[in-house]
N, C-alpha and C positions, 0 to 999 in steps of 0.2 A: 426423907425426900419422897414426894408423891408422884413426881413426873408431870404434874399439872402445870400448864402454861398459863401465866397471867401477866398482864401489862400494868405498870404503874410507874410514876416518876420516882427517882431515887437519887441519892448522893452516894457515890462510891469513894471510900477512903482506904488507902493501903498504908500499912505501917512499915517501918524500916526493917522489920524482922520477918516479913512474909505475912500472908493472910490478908484478907480483904473484909471490910465491914460495909454492909449495905444498909443505908438509912432510908426508911420509907415512912409514910404516914402511920403505918402499923407498928413501927418500932425499929429495932436494930437486928441485923442478922449477920453472923460470921460465916463467910464463905470458905471453901476448901476444908471444911471440917467433916463432910459426910463420907468422903472417899468415893463418891459417885461423880460422874461428869457433870459439870455445871455450864449451862448455856447462858451467855450474856448477850444483850442486845443494846447497842448504842445508837441513839438517834441524834443526828447533827442537823441543825437548821441554819438557813442563810436568809436574812432579811434584806440583803443588798440586791441591787438591780443587775449585778454582774456575777458570773460564776466565780467560785473561790475554791481553794484547797485547804482543808483543815487538818492539822496534825493532831491525831488522836492517840493517846497512850494509856496503857493499863499497867500499873505497878502491882507488886505483891505476888508475883508469880515466881516463887522460889524454884531452884534448879530442877526439881523433879516434876514440875507441872508441865504437861504437854498440851499443845493446842491441836486438838484432833480434827476440828472443822472450823472454817472461817469463810465468810461470804466474800471477802477480798483478801488478797495476800498481804499479810503483815510481816514486819521484820522484828525478829527477836534481838534486841539491841544489848541485852544483858540477861543474866540468869533470872532476874525477877521483873523484866519489863519487855513488853511488845509494843510496837508503834505501827500505825497505819496512816497513810496519806490519803485523805478522803475527799474526792471531788464532790462539790455540792453546787447544783445549778442555781441560777439566779432565782431568788424568791422560792427556793425549793428546800428539800430535805434529802438526806441520805441515811441509810440504815446499815450498820455493820454488825454482824453477828459472829460470835466465836464460842466454841465449846472448849472448856478447860478440863483436863483430866489429871487429878492429883494422886492417882493410884500407883504411880510408878516410883 
C-alpha cells in the first residue's frame, strides 16, 4: 500500500466468504488483504429529470471489518454488508466514501 490516491472506473465483486475483488483496466486486486485501512469511493449518477434515492450496498465485510469513516451514515445490516440510502439530485451525481479497517 502506497497511500497514493487515484481515480478510475472499477467493478467491485464480493464473494460469499468475505473479501472483495476490484476489477479495473489494469487488472484485478483483492482488497482486505493488506491489513491497512482501505478507502472506497462510490459515485452514483442520475440521468432523470427528478431527484431519486439509490440503495447502495457493499458486501464482503466479514465481522471484524470496521467502518472508521464514511461521508454519510450507512447501516450495517449484517456482519458482511453495509447499506446507504443515497439521495441524488435530478441530472446529478452523489459521491459516498467509506474507509474500511480490517485490522481488528
